[in-house]
N, C-alpha and C positions, 0 to 999 in steps of 0.2 A: 680299601679299593672299591668294594661294593657300594659303600656310602657315596663315593665320588661319582660312580656310574649312575646312581639314582638321580643325583642332581643333574648330571649331564642329560639324562633321559627327560627331565623337566624341560631343559632348554631345547632338546630335540623335538619334543611334543609341541612346544611353543612355536618352533620354526616351521614345522609342517602344518600345524593347525591354524596359526595366526599369520605369521609373516608371509608364507606362500599364498595364503588367501588374499592378503593385502596386495602382494605383488601381482597376483592374477587380476585383481580388480583394477589396479593402476594400469597394468598392461592393456587390458581391454578398453579402459577409458582412453588411453593414449592412442590406440589404434582407431577407435571410434572418433576421437577428436581430429586426428590427422585426416581421415577420410571425409569427415564432415566439413572441416575447414577447407580442404581442397575443393570439394564440391561447391561450397558456398562462394569461394573465391572465383571459381570458373563461372558460376552463375552471375556473379557481379560483373565479371569481364564481358559476358554476353550482353548483360543489361546496358553497360556503358557503350558497347559497340553499337547496339540498337539505337541508343540516343544520338551517338555521333553521326550515324548514317541515315537517320530518319528523314533528312532533307531529300534523299533520293527517291522517297516514296511519291514525290511530286511528279515523277515521270509517268505515272499512270494517267495523267491528263494529256499526254502527248499522243500524236497519231503515228501511224507506221512510217510516214515520210520524214517527220522531224525528230523521231526518237533518238537516232544516233547523234545528230548535231546537238540536241539538248543534253544528252548524256556526256558528251565531250566537254561542253561548256560547264556543266556542273562539276565534273571531275577536276577541271582546272581551278575552280574557285573553292574546292573542298579545304576546310581549315584544319582538319585533324590528320594530315598526311604523316605527321611524325609519330602518331600513335598506332595507326593501322592502315593497311592498304585496301582500297576499294576497286573492285573489278566489275565492269559493266558488260553485259552480254545481250545480243539481239535474240529474236525469237527462234533463230536457228541454232543457237548455242555458240555462236562465234563471239570472241571477246572484241568489244568495240574499243575500249580504252581501259587503262589501269592508272590509278593515281601514283603508282610507283614509277611510271614513265617508260615501262618496257612491257612487252607482251610475253606471257608465259605460255609455252606450248608443251603438250604432253603431260600436263599436271593432272593427277587424279583428283577429282572433286566429288567425293561421296555426298557432300551436303547439297551440291547443285542437283545431282540426280535425284536425291530424296525430295527436294523441294517441288519437283515436277509432279510427284505422286501424292504428296501430303495435302490434306484438305485445306490447311491454312497457308499453303504455298511457302512454308518456311522450313528450314532444317539447319542443323549445326553439325560440326565435325571437329573432334579433338584427336589429333594423331600426328603423324609425320608426313611432310611433303616429299617430293621426289628427291630433294637434296638431303633428306634425312633429318631435317630440322623439325622439332615439335612445334606444331602450330594449333591455333584455334580459329576456326572459320565458320561463317554463317552465310546462307543464301536466302534472299527474299525475292519471290516471283512478282512481276509487275503486270497487272491486268487493267485494261481500260474499263469504262463504265459499262460497256456491252459485254464484258466478260472475256474479251479476246486477249490472248497472251501476247504481250509486247516484248518481253525480255526479262532480265533479272539483274540485280546487283549483288555482289558477293564481297564481304569484308574478311580480311585475313590479318591475324596478328600473331607475333611470335610468343611462345610460352617460356622462353628462356628467362626473361626477367621475372615473370610470374612464378615459375618453378623455383627460382632462387629465393624469392620472397616467401613462398610457401615452406621451403626447406628451412629457412631461418626461423620462421615462427614455430614449425614443428620441432626444430632443434631446441629452441628455448623451452617449449613445453616438455620435451623429453628430459631436459636438465631439471626442470621443476619436478617432474615425476621421480627422477632419480633422487633428487633432494628429499622428496617425501618418503621414498623407500629408506633412504639413509637415516632420516629422522626417526622413522618407524623402527628401524633396526636398533638404533642407539637407545631410543626410549624403551624398547622391548628388552634389550640386554640389561639396561639399568633396572627395569621393573623386575626382571627375573632375579637379578642379584639382590634386589631389595627383599625378595622372598627367600632366596636360597641361603644367603648369608645368615639371616636371623634363624632360619631353620637349622642351619649347621651349628649355630651357637646353642640352640635349644637341644639338639641331639647330643652335643658334647656335654652340656650341663646334665642332661638326663642320664648319660653314661656315668658321670661322676656321682650323681645322686644314687644310681643303682649300685655303685661300688661302695656306697656308705658315706660319701662326702656331702653332707647336707648343708655345708657352707657355700657350695657352688651357687653362684648368682649369674644372671644374664643381664647384660646392660640393655636397658630399654632406650632405644634411639628414636622411636616414633610412636605417637599416640594413635595407633590404628589397631586392626585386628591382630596383627603380629605382635604389636606391643602389649595388647591385652593377654595374648597367649604367654608371652614372656613374663608378664606380671603374675599370671596364674601359676606358672612354673616356679617362680621365686617364692610365691606364697606357699605352694605345696612343699618346697624345700624347707621353708621356715617351720611349717607345721610338722614335717617329718623330723626336723631337728629337735623341736620341742618334745614330740612324742618319743624320740629316741632317748632324749635326756631323762624324761619321766620314766621310761622303761628301765634305763640303767639305774636310776634312783630306786625304782621299785624292786629290781633284782637285788640291789645292795641292801635295801631295807628288809626285804623278805629273808634274805640270807642271814642278816643279823638277827631277825626275829626267830628264825629256826635255830641258829647257832646257840643263842642264849639259853633257851630251855634244854637243848640237847646237852650243852656243857653242864648245866645244873643237874640234869638227870644222871649223866655219867659220873660226875663228881660225887654226888650224894649216894649213887648206887654203889660205888667203890667203897665209900666211907661206911655205909650200912653193912656191906658185905664183910669188911674187916672188923666191924664192931659186934657181929653176931656172937652171942655168948659172953660178951664182955660189958657192953653198955646198951641195955635194951631201950633206954630212953633215946639214945642217939640213933639207934636203928629205926625206931618209930618216927622220929623227926625226919630222917632221911627218906623213909618211905612216903611220908606225907608230902615232902617236896617233890619226889618223883611223880606221885599221883597228880599234884597240882600243876606241875610243868607239863605233864602228859595231857591234862585237860586243856592247857594253854595251846599246846601244839595241835590238838584236835580242833580247837576253835579256829586257829589260823588256817589249817587245811580246809576246814568247812567254808571259811570265807573265800578261799581260792577256788573251791569247787563252785560256790554260788556265783562268783564272778565269771567263771568259765561258762556256766549255764546262761548267765545274763548276756554274755557276748554272743552266744549261739541262739539267743532268743528262747531258751528252754527253762529259764527261771520261772517256776510256777509256785502258786500257793495252794494249800489244801482247800477242800470245800469249806467256805466260810460258815462259821457258827456264831451265834450270839455270845459275846463275852464281855466281861466288865474290865474296862481299861484300868480301873483303880487297882485290881489284883495284879495286872501285868506290871504296872509302875511300882507297886509296893515290892514285888519280887525283884525287879531290875534294880531299884534303888537300894534294896537291902543287900544285894550282892556286893555293892561298893561302899556301903557305909563304914564298915570296919577298916577296909583297905585304905579308903580316903582318910579316915581318922588317923591312921598310922603315919600318913604323909602330911598331917596338919591341915587337912582340907575337910570341910563339913559338907555332907550331902543331906539335903533337907527335902522331905516330901510329906505332905499332910493330905491324906485321902479326903475327898469331899464327903459330905454327909449322905448324899444319895449316889447310887451307882450310875456310871455312864456306859451304856451298852452300845457296842458297835458290832457289825458283822465282819468277821475276819478270821485269819489263820493265827491261832494263839502263838505258835512257835515262831512264825515269821515276824509278827508284831513285837514279840518279846525280844527277838534278835535286833530289831530296829532300835528299841529303847535302850537295850544294853549297849549297843554301838554308840549311840548319842551320849549317854551318861559316861561311858568309858572315855570318849573324846574330851568331854568337859573336865573330867578328873585329870586326864593326861596333860591338858594344856593350862591347868590351874597351878598356881604356886602355893607354897606354904602359907596358911592363913586365909586361903581362898574359900569361896562358898559356891556350891552347886545347888541351885534351887530348881526343883521340879514342881511345876504348877499345872493343875488340871482344871478345865472349865468347860462349860457347855453353853452354846448360844445359837439360836436360829437353826436348829436341826443339825448342828455339827459339834463334834467334840474337839477341843483344842488342848494340846499338850505342849507346854513350853519347858525347855531345859535351858536355864540361864546359868552362866558361870562368870566369874570375875578374873578370867585368865588373861593370857597375852593378847587375845584378839586376832583378827585377820586383817591384813592390809586391804585397803579399799580396792586396789587394782587386782586383787586375787579373789575377792568375794564371789565373783561369778564363776570361778573355776574349781571351787572346793569340792563340787560334786562330780568332777571329771575323774575318769579312771586314772590311777597312778599318781594323781596330783596330791602333793603334801605342801601345805603352807609353811610349816616349820619342820625342816628335815632333821632337826636334832632330837625330835620326840619320836619314841617308838611308834610303829604302826606301818601297815602295808600301803595305805593310801587308796584302798578300794572299798573300805567300809561304808562311807557315805554314798558312793555310787550304787552299791547294792541296796542300801537302805532306801534311797530315793526310788529305785525301781520297784521295791516291795510296796512302798506307799502308793505309787502310781497304780499298781495292780489291785490296790484296795480302793481305787477311785478317790484317793486322797492327795494331799499336797504337803511337801516338805520345803520349808522356807528357812534360810539362814541369814541372820543379821549380825553384824559385828562391828565393833569399833576398836581399832588397834590400841592396846594398852588399857582398855576398859573391860572388855569381855565380849562374849558371844551368846546369842540367843538362837536356839534351834526350835522351830515351831512345826508341829505335825498337826494337820487338820484332817479329820476323818468323818464321814457321814454317820450321824447317830442312828441307832436302831430304835424305832418307836415301838414301845411295848403295846401301845394302844392298837397299832396296826397288826401286831402279832395276835392280840386277842380277837380282833375282827376276823383275822385269817382262820383262827381255830374254829370260829362259829360257822364258817363256810363249809359246804360239802367237801369231803376229802377227795383229793385228786392225786392219783398215783404219780410218783416221780416228779412232783412239783416242789421245787426248792424255793425258799424265801429269797427274793431278788435283792441284790445289793442296791442301796440308795445311791443314785448317781450324784457326784459332786458337781455343782454348777461351775461354769467356767470361772476360774480364779487366776488372776495374774499377779505377779509379784511386784505390784506398784507401791507407791508410797502410802496410798489409802489402805491397802491390805496390811502393810507393815504396821501402820498405826493401829488398825483394828486388832491385829494380833498382839501388839504390845499392851493395848488397853484391855484386851480380853483375858 
């Protein structure tokens, strides 16, 4: 109900702010046009009357004695008797003759009286005569060359036909203005509907999305701002659907990851308890499994905590210290050598002859390498090889972990570092390890690049700024400065383009 009222309020606001303004403008224009047209039409009638009666101005050449006879003669030969009446007056104001053929007495003639006092000796009058008929009249005073007043002629015409013509024109214009208002109203209503209806669809879809129906879509009918909004809502729904799917997969995966060690801990715990005093070897084996699975649970919980910190922007590294990457890689690879051998997978790492020193957090970097090697082992099949290669070039340390596993589809390669995303859902894992690893490497001013070919294998490359020992020696020779820490070398801007990938592969 409230939703409908909101849309009604849009139409109401449009009516008062737009339609009434248009109606007011049209009304003012209509009134102005009517008044202007009437005035122009009357002026045109006055101009024509002056042209028709101009011949009577020749009476100014007459004398007092022949003025009346000349006026009668001219009135008899007047050609426009059917258009207007001409009345001639002597200098005493008495009517000499009228082209209508009869004398009018008792008629009010405001124009005649005004012409006697006007400087140009002319005046007009628009109003009603004694019979109540609306007329238009004009009087012109006649003076001889000496400036003596001889008399006057007055023209009179009915406004009946003129008023009828003016009303017809004004009526047509009013119809045009009404049509304009109607068109404005119809177009305005159509425009309002073109906004209101899509907004209603957007609102309905938003309600469905808020209720968890991420498959709700909005039909895009026009390629305008509303269409762009609908497209954005549809895209948002698709992204929410994908995120919801990944979230559900993540919950399922984590639940499985938690259930498996808990089941093993409970089962071996009960077995060890029942074997106390009977089979010490079985008790020892059970306790080893309990401790191993507890470590596994602890690692999973730690990953979840790191992910939570990363989401909140609180994932931090300890103060960086110089450390040898070779030691970290030897430790990380050694953790998986025996486990991988039991699965028929070889993990190979040969430390270089010279150390590769970087500035970093030992525990965080070891966490990254363990995560990468663990993924390589998980996604490799029996008989596979996980090769860890370390190199140094141009002031950077490169670490590559190559496997001969199942690989990653090309359409998913750009998403493997996203939270919750798992390319292969049949393999154990929470789907957050690479996201955390990528964040840790970024905090070390480094770069983590993933390349893969489905069915061939995957190569994960970590690039970190090298720590120059020569710089450290020079720093030691400088005067001591309190609270001054060795700065991290800044990694130059690196993009994951084909040239970088080729350099990483060749490096």
